[in-house]
C-alpha positions in Angstrom: 17.2 5.7 -32.6 17.9 2.7 -31.0 21.6 4.4 -30.3 20.1 7.5 -29.1 17.9 5.5 -26.8 21.1 3.5 -25.5 23.0 6.7 -25.1 20.0 8.3 -23.1 20.0 5.4 -20.8 23.8 5.2 -20.1 23.9 9.0 -19.2 20.5 9.0 -17.3 21.6 5.8 -15.2 22.2 6.5 -11.4 25.3 8.6 -11.1 26.1 8.2 -7.4 24.0 5.6 -5.7 21.9 2.6 -6.1 20.1 0.2 -3.7 21.8 -3.3 -3.1 21.7 -6.2 -1.3 24.1 -6.2 1.8 24.8 -8.9 4.7 24.2 -8.1 8.1 27.7 -9.5 9.2 29.1 -6.2 7.1 27.3 -3.8 9.1 26.8 -5.4 12.7 29.9 -3.7 13.9 27.8 -0.3 13.9 25.8 -1.7 16.8 28.7 -3.1 18.7 30.1 0.3 18.4 26.9 2.0 19.9 25.6 -0.5 22.4 22.5 1.6 23.4 20.9 0.9 20.0 21.7 -2.7 20.2 19.4 -3.0 23.2 16.5 -2.0 21.1 17.0 -5.2 19.1 16.9 -7.6 22.0 13.5 -9.2 21.3 14.1 -9.3 17.4 16.1 -11.5 15.0 17.4 -9.7 11.7 17.8 -11.6 8.7 21.2 -11.9 7.4 20.5 -10.0 4.3 19.0 -6.4 3.7 19.5 -3.3 1.8 22.0 -0.7 1.6 23.1 2.0 -0.5 25.5 0.9 -3.1 28.5 3.6 -4.3 28.7 3.7 -8.0 32.0 3.9 -10.0 31.1 7.4 -11.2 31.0 8.6 -7.4 34.3 6.8 -6.2 36.4 4.5 -8.7 38.1 3.4 -5.3 34.7 2.7 -3.2 32.7 1.3 -5.9 30.5 -1.4 -5.0 31.0 -0.5 -1.3 27.9 0.2 0.6 26.6 3.0 2.9 23.8 3.5 5.2 21.1 3.9 5.8 20.6 0.1 6.0 17.2 -1.7 6.1 16.8 -5.4 7.5 13.8 -7.6 7.7 13.2 -8.8 11.3 11.2 -10.9 13.0 10.2 -11.2 16.8 11.9 -13.8 18.8 8.2 -14.6 20.2 7.6 -15.1 16.3 4.3 -13.0 16.4 5.4 -9.9 14.6 7.3 -8.9 11.9 9.0 -5.5 11.0 11.9 -3.7 9.0 14.8 -2.2 10.9 16.4 0.9 9.7 20.1 1.8 10.5 20.8 5.3 10.1 24.5 6.4 9.9 26.8 9.4 9.7 29.1 9.0 7.0 32.6 10.4 6.4 34.5 10.1 3.0 38.1 10.5 3.0 41.0 10.7 0.7 44.1 8.7 0.7 45.7 11.4 2.7 42.8 11.3 5.4 41.2 14.3 4.3 37.5 14.6 4.4 36.2 15.0 0.9 32.3 14.7 1.7 30.1 14.2 4.6 26.6 12.6 5.1 24.9 13.7 8.5 21.2 12.7 9.4 20.9 11.6 5.4 21.7 15.6 4.5 24.7 15.6 2.1 27.5 18.0 2.5 29.6 17.5 -0.6 33.3 18.4 -1.5 34.6 19.2 -4.8 36.8 16.2 -4.8 34.3 13.1 -3.8 35.6 11.1 -6.6 38.9 11.0 -4.6 37.3 9.4 -1.7 39.3 6.1 -0.8 38.0 5.1 2.6 34.5 5.4 4.4 33.6 5.9 8.1 30.2 5.5 9.6 29.0 5.8 12.8 25.3 4.6 13.7 23.1 7.7 14.3 19.7 6.4 14.6 17.6 3.2 14.5 14.1 2.8 13.5 11.9 0.1 13.6 8.7 -0.2 11.5 6.3 -3.5 12.3 4.6 -4.7 9.4 0.8 -4.6 10.8 -1.3 -7.2 9.6 1.4 -9.2 7.9 2.1 -12.9 8.4 5.4 -13.7 10.1 7.6 -15.5 7.7 9.2 -18.9 8.4 12.3 -18.0 10.0 15.7 -18.4 8.0 17.9 -20.8 9.4 20.8 -18.3 9.3 18.8 -15.6 11.1 21.0 -13.3 13.1 20.9 -13.2 17.0 22.2 -10.0 19.0 
């Protein structure tokens, strides 16, 4: 019975993605490429760690462990009175080693190709930014490593 349960858990595990911790420095280039979105964060400091979607080995052996959007980061107003979560939405293209598109994610809607597992490269572009303030939450003590945009 234990063997059957272990086999079930192995095969029922996430085949493609899982949530994981991503560092701000790994995704801040998205805002540099889209400065209009960056201005929305002028009054906010983002924490250095957030969440992204982690690519599994089963999806693409070459990209296993990499992250794609959407990304979510805790944020704190520069005046210290508000906290929020900032979500960076991305359009993502997966390419094979010849530069051929094997899959796309546009506005969080998957368009799969048959050869997704051949993807060796990711290209992302910021397509949206959402900020949700945590009403009634007590602002956290600022992290000494908080990002400043």
